[in-house]
C-alpha positions as CSV (number, residue, x, y, z in Angstrom):
1,M,-11.7,21.7,-17.6
2,K,-13.0,18.6,-15.8
3,K,-9.4,17.5,-14.9
4,R,-8.7,21.0,-13.4
5,L,-11.8,20.8,-11.4
6,L,-11.0,17.3,-10.2
7,Q,-7.6,18.6,-8.9
8,C,-9.1,21.6,-7.1
9,V,-11.8,19.7,-5.4
10,S,-9.5,16.9,-4.4
11,L,-7.5,19.4,-2.3
12,L,-10.6,20.4,-0.4
13,L,-11.6,16.8,0.0
14,C,-8.3,15.9,1.6
15,A,-9.0,18.3,4.4
16,A,-12.3,16.7,5.1
17,L,-11.4,13.0,5.0
18,L,-11.6,10.9,8.1
19,T,-8.6,8.5,7.8
20,L,-9.5,5.5,9.9
21,P,-6.0,3.8,9.8
22,A,-4.4,7.1,10.9
23,L,-6.8,7.3,13.9
24,A,-6.1,3.8,14.8
25,A,-2.3,4.5,14.7
26,E,-2.8,7.3,17.2
27,S,-4.5,5.0,19.7
28,E,-2.4,1.9,19.2
29,S,1.3,1.6,18.4
30,A,0.8,-1.5,16.3
31,P,-0.9,-0.7,13.0
32,A,-3.4,-3.1,11.6
33,A,-2.4,-4.9,8.4
34,N,-2.7,-2.6,5.4
35,Q,-6.3,-2.3,4.3
36,G,-5.5,-1.7,0.6
37,P,-7.7,-0.1,-2.1
38,V,-11.5,-0.4,-2.0
39,R,-13.5,-1.1,-5.2
40,V,-16.5,0.9,-6.3
41,W,-18.3,0.5,-9.6
42,G,-21.3,1.7,-11.5
43,T,-22.6,4.3,-13.9
44,L,-20.7,7.6,-14.1
45,T,-22.3,11.1,-13.7
46,W,-20.0,14.1,-13.9
47,L,-20.8,16.7,-11.2
48,E,-20.6,20.5,-11.7
49,D,-17.7,20.7,-9.3
50,G,-15.7,18.1,-11.3
51,G,-16.5,15.2,-9.0
52,M,-17.5,11.8,-10.4
53,L,-20.7,10.3,-9.0
54,V,-20.6,6.5,-9.3
55,Q,-23.9,4.6,-8.8
56,N,-24.6,0.9,-9.1
57,S,-27.9,-1.0,-9.0
58,N,-27.1,-2.9,-5.8
59,E,-28.8,-0.9,-3.0
60,N,-27.4,-3.3,-0.4
61,D,-23.9,-2.3,-1.4
62,P,-22.7,0.2,1.3
63,L,-20.8,1.9,-1.6
64,H,-23.9,2.0,-3.8
65,E,-23.2,5.7,-4.4
66,V,-19.8,7.3,-4.1
67,I,-18.4,10.6,-5.2
68,L,-14.8,10.3,-6.5
69,H,-12.2,13.0,-6.6
70,G,-8.5,12.9,-7.2
71,E,-5.5,14.9,-8.3
72,S,-3.6,12.3,-10.2
73,I,-6.0,9.4,-10.9
74,L,-4.7,6.6,-13.2
75,C,-7.3,6.0,-15.9
76,L,-6.9,2.9,-18.0
77,D,-8.7,1.0,-20.7
78,A,-10.2,-2.1,-19.1
79,V,-9.4,-4.2,-22.2
80,T,-6.0,-3.2,-23.2
81,G,-4.6,-1.6,-20.0
82,E,-3.5,1.4,-22.0
83,P,-3.8,4.9,-20.4
84,M,-7.0,6.9,-21.1
85,D,-7.7,10.5,-20.7
86,I,-10.1,10.6,-17.8
87,T,-12.0,13.5,-19.3
88,S,-13.0,11.2,-22.2
89,L,-15.3,9.3,-19.9
90,K,-18.9,10.3,-20.5
91,D,-22.1,10.5,-18.4
92,G,-23.7,7.0,-18.4
93,D,-20.4,5.1,-18.9
94,T,-19.9,2.1,-16.7
95,I,-16.6,2.4,-14.7
96,Y,-14.8,0.5,-12.1
97,A,-12.7,2.4,-9.6
98,W,-10.5,1.8,-6.6
99,V,-10.2,4.3,-3.8
100,G,-8.2,4.8,-0.7
101,N,-9.8,3.5,2.6
102,A,-10.4,7.1,3.8
103,M,-13.9,8.4,3.1
104,T,-15.9,11.4,4.3
105,M,-19.0,10.7,6.5
106,S,-21.3,12.5,4.0
107,L,-24.0,10.9,2.0
108,P,-23.0,9.8,-0.5
109,P,-19.5,9.3,0.8
110,Q,-16.6,11.0,-1.0
111,A,-13.2,9.4,-1.6
112,T,-10.0,9.9,-3.5
113,A,-9.7,7.6,-6.5
114,I,-6.5,5.7,-7.2
115,L,-7.4,3.9,-10.4
116,V,-10.3,4.2,-12.8
117,L,-11.1,1.6,-15.6
118,G,-13.2,2.8,-18.5
119,N,-14.2,1.5,-22.0
120,I,-15.8,-1.6,-20.5
121,P,-17.6,-3.8,-23.1
122,A,-20.9,-5.4,-22.1
123,D,-20.5,-8.7,-20.2
124,Y,-16.8,-8.2,-20.1
125,G,-14.7,-9.8,-17.3
126,V,-13.3,-6.6,-15.8
127,P,-9.7,-6.9,-14.5
128,Q,-9.4,-6.4,-10.8
129,F,-6.9,-4.2,-8.9
130,Y,-5.2,-5.7,-5.8
131,E,-2.6,-4.9,-3.2
132,I,-0.5,-7.9,-2.2
133,S,-0.4,-8.4,1.5
134,S,1.5,-11.7,1.6
135,V,3.2,-14.2,-0.7
136,T,3.6,-18.0,-0.6
137,P,6.1,-18.8,-3.4
138,Q,6.7,-22.1,-4.9
139,A,9.0,-24.3,-2.8
140,M,12.3,-24.7,-4.7
141,I,15.2,-27.1,-4.2
142,A,18.3,-25.6,-2.7
143,I,20.6,-25.1,-5.6
144,Y,22.6,-22.1,-6.8
145,P,21.7,-20.0,-8.6
146,D,18.1,-20.1,-7.5
147,P,15.9,-21.4,-10.4
148,A,13.1,-19.1,-11.6
149,L,9.7,-19.6,-10.1
150,T,7.1,-21.3,-12.3
151,W,4.3,-20.1,-10.0
152,T,3.6,-18.1,-6.9
153,E,0.5,-17.6,-4.7
154,V,-0.3,-14.1,-3.4
155,T,-3.0,-13.0,-0.9
156,A,-4.4,-9.6,-1.4
157,T,-5.5,-7.1,1.3
158,D,-9.1,-8.1,0.7
159,G,-8.4,-11.8,1.3
160,T,-8.4,-12.8,-2.4
161,V,-5.9,-15.6,-3.1
162,L,-4.4,-15.6,-6.6
163,K,-2.1,-18.3,-8.1
164,I,0.0,-16.7,-10.8
165,T,2.0,-19.0,-13.1
166,D,4.7,-18.3,-15.6
167,E,2.1,-18.8,-18.2
168,A,0.6,-15.5,-17.3
169,E,1.7,-12.4,-19.1
170,L,3.5,-10.0,-16.7
171,T,3.8,-6.4,-17.8
172,P,5.0,-3.4,-15.9
173,Y,3.0,-0.2,-16.0
174,L,4.4,2.3,-18.5
175,T,8.0,0.9,-18.5
176,K,9.9,-1.7,-20.5
177,N,11.4,-3.4,-17.5
178,I,11.3,-7.1,-17.2
179,V,8.9,-8.3,-14.5
180,R,9.2,-11.7,-12.9
181,L,7.1,-13.7,-10.5
182,E,9.8,-13.0,-7.9
183,D,8.9,-9.3,-8.1
184,L,5.4,-9.9,-6.7
185,I,6.2,-9.0,-3.1
186,P,4.0,-7.6,-0.3
187,G,3.0,-4.0,-1.0
188,T,3.0,-4.5,-4.8
189,R,-0.2,-3.3,-6.5
190,I,-1.4,-5.3,-9.5
191,L,-4.2,-5.3,-12.1
192,V,-5.3,-8.8,-12.9
193,W,-7.1,-10.2,-15.9
194,K,-8.5,-13.8,-15.9
195,D,-9.3,-16.1,-18.7
196,M,-12.6,-18.0,-19.3
197,D,-11.6,-20.7,-16.9
198,G,-10.8,-18.2,-14.1
199,A,-7.0,-18.6,-14.3
200,V,-4.8,-15.5,-14.2
201,S,-3.9,-14.7,-17.8
202,R,-2.3,-11.2,-17.4
203,V,-0.9,-9.1,-14.6
204,M,0.0,-5.4,-14.8
205,V,2.5,-4.6,-12.1
206,F,2.7,-1.0,-10.8
207,P,5.8,0.6,-9.4
208,Y,6.7,-0.5,-5.8
209,D,6.2,2.4,-3.4
210,Y,8.2,1.1,-0.4
211,A,11.8,0.6,0.7
212,G,10.9,-2.9,1.8
213,Y,8.4,-4.9,3.9
214,V,8.2,-6.1,7.5
215,S,6.1,-8.7,9.2
216,W,5.9,-10.1,12.7
217,T,4.2,-13.0,14.4
218,E,2.3,-13.2,17.7
219,D,5.5,-14.6,19.4
220,G,7.4,-11.5,18.3
221,T,9.4,-13.0,15.5
222,V,10.3,-10.2,13.0
223,S,11.0,-10.7,9.3
224,V,12.4,-8.0,7.0
225,N,11.9,-8.6,3.3
226,G,11.1,-12.3,4.1
227,T,14.2,-12.9,6.2
228,V,13.9,-13.4,10.0
229,V,16.1,-11.0,12.0
230,N,18.0,-11.9,15.2
231,Q,15.9,-9.8,17.6
232,K,12.2,-10.2,18.5
233,A,9.5,-7.5,18.7
234,K,8.3,-6.5,22.2
235,I,4.5,-6.8,22.3
236,T,2.8,-4.9,25.2
237,E,-0.8,-4.2,26.1
238,T,-0.2,-0.5,26.5
239,D,2.1,0.3,23.6
240,G,1.2,-2.5,21.1
241,T,4.1,-3.8,19.0
242,L,7.5,-2.3,19.4
243,L,10.2,-3.3,16.8
244,P,13.9,-3.6,17.5
245,I,15.4,-0.6,15.7
246,R,18.9,-1.9,15.1
247,A,17.8,-5.3,13.7
248,V,15.2,-3.9,11.3
249,A,17.3,-0.9,10.2
250,E,20.5,-2.9,9.6
251,A,18.7,-5.6,7.7
252,L,17.8,-2.8,5.2
253,G,21.3,-1.5,5.0
254,Y,21.1,1.4,7.4
255,T,23.7,2.2,10.1
256,V,22.6,2.5,13.7
257,Q,24.6,4.2,16.4
258,W,24.0,5.4,19.9
259,D,24.2,9.0,20.9
260,A,23.8,10.0,24.6
261,A,21.9,13.2,23.7
262,R,19.7,11.8,20.9
263,G,19.4,8.1,21.6
264,A,19.4,5.7,18.6
265,V,20.6,7.4,15.5
266,V,19.8,5.8,12.1
267,T,21.8,7.0,9.1
268,Q,22.1,6.1,5.4
269,G,25.5,7.2,4.2
270,E,26.1,10.7,5.6
271,R,22.3,11.4,5.9
272,T,20.6,11.1,9.3
273,V,17.2,9.4,8.7
274,F,15.8,9.6,12.3
275,T,16.7,9.6,16.0
276,A,14.8,8.0,18.8
277,M,15.4,8.6,22.5
278,P,14.0,6.0,25.0
279,G,11.3,7.8,26.9
280,G,11.9,10.9,24.9
281,A,11.6,12.5,21.4
282,I,11.4,10.6,18.1
283,N,12.5,12.8,15.3
284,G,12.6,12.1,11.5
285,V,14.8,14.1,9.2
286,D,13.5,14.8,5.7
287,A,15.6,15.0,2.5
288,D,16.2,18.7,3.0
289,G,17.6,18.1,6.5
290,Q,14.5,19.5,8.3
291,T,13.6,17.7,11.5
292,Y,10.0,16.7,12.3
293,E,8.5,15.0,15.4
294,V,7.0,11.5,15.1
295,Y,4.3,10.1,17.4
296,G,5.2,6.8,19.1
297,T,7.0,5.1,22.0
298,C,10.7,4.4,22.3
299,L,12.1,2.3,25.1
300,K,15.4,0.4,25.9
301,E,15.4,-3.0,27.5
302,A,18.3,-5.4,28.0
303,G,20.5,-3.3,25.6
304,V,17.9,-3.3,22.8
305,T,16.2,-0.1,21.7
306,Y,12.6,-0.6,20.5
307,L,10.3,1.8,18.6
308,S,6.5,1.7,17.9
309,S,5.9,-0.3,14.8
310,A,3.8,2.5,13.2
311,A,6.6,5.0,13.8
312,L,9.3,2.7,12.4
313,L,7.4,1.8,9.4
314,S,6.7,5.4,8.6
315,L,10.3,6.6,9.2
316,L,11.9,3.8,7.1
317,D,9.1,3.8,4.4
318,L,8.2,0.1,5.0
319,Y,5.2,-1.9,4.2
320,H,3.5,-4.0,6.9
321,A,3.1,-7.4,5.3
322,A,0.5,-9.9,6.7
């Protein structure tokens, strides 16, 4: 019953959420770097509507009290990492949870939970949930085939820097796939346990949700999946960062053609992914072939067609790496 109520209330909550990154994207073409999940923690109280009130003792914490909802919340045992039935959590239990960065303006604020950790022993070093925003891998000598990494350093969206070595246990969430240090790329979400010395001892790796990742520097240099492409971004005061469509799309294996009526046409096999006309419409095409309009700026300059970074990231399902 609790789970059903959580699902119903979460649908109502979605309508009321103020999504700050989305508002920013409407006012600026260049999105800020991904903000990632936000941690809340404290004692649980189930509400009559199925919400989860989480309260901690630090009154200086702006998230001292938060009401959680969610339709498909992952609930894991903090010690083992095994799935738990969220309805097994009881009033008075201490939980850690991570939510999206969209919250209502109510008091207490309400948010959609991504992950909840329960069954937390007293004085236990609770694992922490991170989203990787950038990676600095171990420098390797140039030989073929590339040797396996023995360590990598990742920076999370909250600024936390983690050095993860091949001594750490890497496990995928609910699969038997082999996970390597090389699989820790921007956009990956991980649950991290540390030992008594503060070293990373175990990492649970969650399924990657993006088709790839893109980053750019202040001078306009664009990288796709860590490799610099041959065209730079165009950075303007009015439209923010505009990315070269062809360079980014072709680096990901898409085909780009020009059509006088529709502008740049990006396809994958026989499927049209999107079209973008300089000074005109930007239209995505979903898996059912339905066309939808996308907000953004498209322009053509010196033979290169550019598109607002927020629009291109959305259309190609890409992660904005730091």
